[in-house]
C-alpha positions in Angstrom: 122.0 66.0 244.5 118.3 65.3 245.9 115.5 68.0 244.5 114.8 70.8 246.6 112.6 70.2 249.6 111.0 73.1 251.1 111.2 73.2 254.6 107.6 72.1 256.7 105.8 75.4 257.2 107.6 77.3 254.8 105.2 79.5 252.8 105.5 79.0 249.2 106.0 81.7 246.7 102.9 82.5 244.4 103.8 83.6 241.0 101.5 85.8 238.8 99.5 83.9 236.3 100.3 84.7 232.7 97.8 86.6 231.3 97.0 84.7 228.2 96.7 82.0 230.5 94.0 83.5 232.7 89.9 81.6 233.0 87.5 84.1 231.3 84.9 85.0 233.8 82.2 82.9 233.9 78.7 84.7 232.7 75.6 84.3 233.9 73.6 81.7 231.6 70.4 82.7 230.1 67.1 81.2 231.3 65.1 79.9 229.1 61.5 79.4 229.0 60.8 75.1 229.8 60.2 73.3 226.8 57.2 70.9 226.9 57.8 67.8 227.9 56.3 64.0 226.3 53.8 62.7 228.4 55.6 59.7 230.2 53.8 56.2 230.2 54.5 54.0 233.0 55.7 51.0 231.7 52.4 49.2 232.5 50.4 51.7 230.1 50.1 51.9 226.7 49.3 55.5 224.7 45.7 55.6 224.0 44.7 54.1 221.0 43.6 56.3 217.9 40.1 57.0 217.7 38.7 57.9 214.1 35.4 59.8 215.8 35.3 63.7 215.1 38.3 65.5 215.9 39.0 69.2 216.0 40.8 70.9 212.8 43.9 71.7 215.3 44.6 71.6 219.0 43.8 74.7 220.9 46.1 77.3 220.8 48.2 77.3 224.1 49.0 73.4 223.0 50.7 74.4 219.7 53.9 73.9 219.1 56.2 77.0 218.1 56.1 76.6 213.9 53.5 77.1 211.2 49.6 76.8 211.6 48.6 74.2 209.5 45.0 75.4 210.1 42.6 75.3 206.7 42.9 79.0 205.4 46.3 79.9 207.3 48.9 77.7 205.5 52.2 79.3 205.8 51.8 81.8 208.2 53.6 81.9 211.6 51.5 81.9 214.9 53.3 81.8 218.2 51.7 80.6 221.1 50.4 82.9 223.7 52.4 81.5 226.7 55.5 82.5 225.0 57.1 85.5 226.5 59.1 87.9 224.5 56.9 87.5 221.3 55.2 90.0 219.5 51.6 89.3 219.3 49.8 90.5 216.1 46.1 91.6 216.4 44.0 89.0 215.6 42.4 89.7 212.0 38.9 88.2 211.2 39.3 85.8 207.8 38.7 87.9 204.7 35.9 87.4 202.4 36.1 86.4 198.9 36.6 89.6 196.9 37.8 91.7 199.8 40.9 93.5 199.7 42.9 95.5 202.5 40.5 97.5 204.9 40.1 101.0 206.4 37.7 101.8 209.1 35.2 99.0 208.1 35.4 99.9 204.3 36.4 97.1 202.0 38.5 97.9 199.0 38.5 94.7 196.7 39.2 94.0 192.6 37.9 91.4 191.9 36.6 87.9 192.8 39.0 86.2 195.3 41.4 88.8 194.9 42.9 91.1 196.9 43.8 94.5 196.4 47.0 95.0 195.3 49.7 96.7 197.2 49.1 101.3 197.0 45.5 101.1 195.0 43.7 102.5 197.9 45.9 105.2 197.5 46.1 105.9 193.8 42.4 106.1 194.3 42.1 108.1 197.4 45.1 110.5 196.7 44.5 110.7 192.4 45.1 114.2 191.0 41.7 114.7 190.3 41.7 115.3 194.3 45.0 116.8 194.7 45.8 118.7 192.0 43.8 122.2 191.4 42.9 122.5 188.1 43.3 125.7 186.4 40.3 127.5 185.1 40.1 127.2 181.3 41.0 130.2 179.4 40.6 131.5 175.2 42.7 130.2 172.9 41.1 131.8 169.9 39.4 135.0 168.9 39.1 138.3 170.5 39.5 136.8 174.0 42.9 135.9 173.3 44.0 139.1 172.0 42.8 140.5 175.3 44.4 137.9 177.2 47.8 138.8 175.1 47.8 142.5 175.4 47.3 142.5 179.2 50.1 140.1 179.8 47.8 137.3 180.8 46.7 139.7 183.7 43.1 139.7 182.2 41.7 135.9 181.3 38.6 135.6 179.6 37.2 132.5 179.7 36.5 130.4 176.3 33.4 131.6 173.9 30.3 129.5 173.3 31.8 128.3 170.1 35.5 127.3 171.3 33.5 125.5 174.2 31.6 123.6 171.9 35.3 123.4 170.0 36.6 121.4 172.9 33.6 119.0 174.0 33.8 117.8 170.2 37.3 117.4 170.5 37.3 115.7 173.9 34.6 113.1 171.9 36.6 112.5 169.1 39.2 111.2 171.4 37.1 108.2 173.6 39.2 105.5 173.8 38.5 103.0 171.4 39.2 99.0 171.8 39.8 97.2 168.9 39.5 98.4 164.7 36.4 100.4 164.2 35.3 100.0 160.5 33.4 103.0 158.7 32.2 102.7 155.2 31.5 106.1 153.1 29.0 105.3 150.1 26.9 107.3 147.7 24.4 106.3 144.8 25.6 109.3 142.6 29.0 110.3 141.8 30.4 114.0 142.1 29.0 114.5 145.8 32.2 114.6 147.7 32.5 110.9 148.9 36.1 110.6 148.3 37.0 113.9 149.5 34.6 113.4 152.6 36.7 110.0 153.5 40.1 111.7 153.0 39.2 115.1 155.1 37.4 112.9 158.2 39.9 110.6 158.1 43.0 113.5 158.4 40.6 114.7 161.5 40.6 111.4 163.1 44.0 110.8 162.8 45.5 114.1 163.8 43.7 114.4 166.9 43.9 111.0 168.0 47.5 110.3 167.4 46.0 106.4 166.4 47.0 104.3 163.1 43.9 105.5 160.9 43.9 104.0 157.2 41.9 104.7 154.2 41.2 102.3 151.7 39.5 102.7 148.2 37.3 100.1 146.9 36.2 101.8 143.8 36.1 99.6 141.1 35.9 102.7 138.8 39.5 103.4 139.3 38.9 105.6 142.3 41.1 109.0 143.1 41.2 108.4 146.8 45.3 108.0 146.0 45.0 111.5 144.4 44.3 113.1 147.7 47.6 112.6 149.5 51.0 112.7 148.3 51.8 109.6 147.0 54.7 107.7 148.9 54.7 104.6 146.5 53.0 103.1 143.5 51.7 99.9 145.1 47.9 99.8 145.2 45.7 97.4 147.3 45.7 94.5 144.6 49.7 94.6 145.1 49.0 94.4 149.0 46.4 91.1 148.2 49.2 89.4 146.5 51.9 90.2 149.4 49.4 88.7 152.3 51.5 85.9 152.8 54.3 87.7 153.7 53.0 90.4 155.6 53.8 89.9 159.3 54.4 93.3 161.1 53.4 96.9 160.4 56.5 98.2 158.9 55.9 95.2 155.9 52.1 96.8 155.8 53.7 100.8 155.4 55.3 99.7 152.4 52.2 99.7 150.5 50.9 102.8 152.1 51.3 106.6 151.3 51.0 108.9 155.0 49.5 112.4 154.8 50.9 115.5 156.6 47.9 114.2 159.1 49.4 110.5 159.6 46.2 109.2 157.8 47.4 106.6 155.3 45.8 106.0 152.1 45.8 102.4 150.4 45.2 103.3 146.4 43.3 101.3 144.1 44.2 101.0 140.6 44.0 103.5 138.2 42.9 100.9 135.3 39.1 99.9 135.7 39.8 96.6 134.4 42.3 95.9 136.7 40.1 97.6 140.1 37.1 95.6 139.0 38.4 92.2 139.3 38.3 93.3 142.9 35.7 91.1 144.7 34.2 90.5 148.3 36.6 88.0 148.6 39.6 90.1 148.3 38.1 92.9 150.4 37.5 91.1 153.1 40.9 89.9 153.4 42.7 92.8 153.1 40.6 94.5 155.7 41.1 91.2 158.4 44.8 91.9 157.7 44.5 96.0 158.2 42.2 95.3 161.1 45.5 94.2 163.0 47.8 97.0 162.6 45.1 99.8 162.3 42.2 101.5 164.7 40.1 103.1 162.5 39.7 101.6 158.7 37.6 104.0 156.5 36.2 102.9 152.8 35.9 104.6 149.9 33.3 102.9 148.0 31.8 102.8 144.5 28.7 104.6 143.3 27.0 101.4 142.8 25.8 99.1 145.0 25.5 95.4 143.6 29.5 95.0 142.7 30.7 92.4 144.3 32.8 94.0 146.7 30.1 95.9 148.0 28.8 93.7 150.1 32.1 92.7 151.9 32.4 96.8 152.6 28.5 96.6 154.4 28.7 93.3 156.1 31.7 94.5 158.0 31.2 97.5 158.3 30.4 98.7 162.1 29.6 103.0 160.7 27.7 103.9 157.5 28.5 107.2 156.2 25.6 108.1 153.3 26.8 111.6 151.4 24.5 113.6 149.6 24.9 117.0 148.5 22.7 120.3 148.9 20.1 119.8 145.6 16.7 118.0 144.8 19.2 115.0 142.6 21.8 114.4 145.5 19.0 114.4 148.4 17.1 111.8 146.4 19.8 109.6 145.7 21.1 109.1 149.2 17.4 108.8 150.4 17.2 106.1 147.7 20.5 104.3 149.1 18.8 104.5 152.7 15.9 102.5 151.2 17.6 100.2 149.5 20.2 99.0 152.5 16.5 98.9 154.4 15.1 96.8 151.9 18.3 94.3 151.7 18.3 93.3 155.6 20.3 96.9 156.9 18.4 98.2 159.2 20.5 98.7 162.1 23.3 99.8 159.9 20.8 102.9 158.6 19.5 103.6 162.1 23.2 104.2 163.1 24.3 105.6 160.4 25.4 109.6 159.5 24.5 112.3 156.8 26.7 114.1 155.3 25.8 117.4 153.2 28.4 117.9 151.5 28.4 121.4 149.4 30.8 120.6 146.3 29.9 123.7 145.2 28.2 127.1 146.0 24.9 126.5 147.5 22.1 128.1 145.8 19.8 130.1 148.0 16.7 128.6 146.2 17.6 125.5 148.5 16.3 125.2 151.8 18.9 123.2 153.7 17.0 122.7 156.5 14.1 120.8 155.0 17.0 118.3 153.9 18.5 117.8 157.0 14.8 117.4 158.9 14.2 114.6 156.5 17.3 113.2 157.2 17.7 113.6 160.9 14.6 111.6 161.0 16.3 108.0 159.6 19.6 108.4 160.7 21.9 109.0 163.9 22.7 112.4 162.9 23.4 114.6 160.4 26.3 117.0 159.6 26.4 119.6 156.8 29.9 120.5 155.3 30.1 124.3 153.8 31.6 125.1 150.4 35.2 125.3 150.4 38.0 126.0 147.6 40.8 124.0 148.9 38.6 121.0 148.7 37.0 122.1 145.7 40.6 121.7 144.0 40.5 117.8 143.9 43.8 117.8 145.1 45.5 116.5 147.9 43.7 117.4 151.4 45.7 119.1 153.9 43.5 120.4 157.2 46.0 123.7 157.5 44.3 125.2 154.4 40.7 124.8 155.7 38.0 127.2 156.3 37.6 127.1 160.1 34.0 126.3 159.0 34.6 123.3 157.6 37.3 122.4 159.7 34.9 122.7 162.8 32.2 121.0 160.5 34.5 117.9 159.9 35.6 117.8 163.6 31.7 117.9 163.9 31.7 114.7 161.8 34.4 113.2 163.6 32.9 113.6 167.3 29.9 111.6 165.6 31.6 108.8 164.6 33.4 109.2 167.7 30.0 108.7 169.7 29.8 104.8 168.1 32.6 103.7 169.6 31.1 102.9 173.0 28.1 101.7 171.5 27.3 97.8 171.2 28.1 96.0 168.0 24.6 95.0 166.8 24.4 92.0 164.8 24.1 92.7 160.7 22.8 90.4 157.9 25.3 88.5 156.5 
């Protein structure tokens, strides 16, 4: 049978097209800016030859292609041409001068030559706690002023008295920052003047109020008694540490040879046998100090009564501060002044000029001694003079505990520590070796 042929002029039935076969609507194409065209040269023309003459560092801005600007000093910074529509144009900043950082209304904040200010530096300076936080008024914490504040329930807040204000000022000086290790030598030609007691109490005051590592070393060749001023935690001595120096690598290793007081002061004791302690010479002392200064911030040396024994040379040449101890007596004052004369005669003038004299009352003071004359004599020769009053707790010769000191004695050692801390910021002048 022939295939079906529709009649001429007969309308054809229109069947619906399935939805999945329908063509999507045509969306208008986005219009992009015309791309720059490379120049076209005629067949008979040749590109212009390269000229080695002076050229600008980079093409004009309107001729730069999209990408990274490789101009000197701006490598790696994106820069869009000004003719490109739709691109954000950041404000043009002048080149930064060496040593300048971010600017604010023309004020530059720099942190060093060629270095920009780190992020947040400006805010940390302008929004510091000193500017934003209101400081509370100081209130009395001792004496009758504290009693008034306590009875009134805090309604009445008396300000600190003169003595308490001075104590706070000295405490601030004691806590002065210290970069590196500071070495203090405590010396005296005369025995029994409180040299070991001064070393222990001063070291305890520094350790308790500062919090960093402080150690006192017994360098007395006559079987010093520094190790008896704290509760012994080990029987090791300075000789044992000297022999173990090649194996000491850390503070934990060194701590096995020291004893620590409640104030956190550490003691490196000496041998009680004079036959052994006298063999400790200048070279041994220098090796010990070289090892200790890597682990401790402050080193106090309790030296012997002589000035000619071998280790004394190392004590003086490595010291940053000298403390000469005297008693409020005629022979004590003369011995201390003679010590200063000997040091000047042997080339330690600068060390004497920066020294501190301690007048220690190891027994109740006699009223016949004019203490003001003694203080005036040493004030003319040294940087400072501190008088330590008699204290029964120190007179026992036992372990030194700051809690058992009389207030006047504690204040005197705090004053001594403040004078010592004043030397932390002074430059270390050259000394004779």
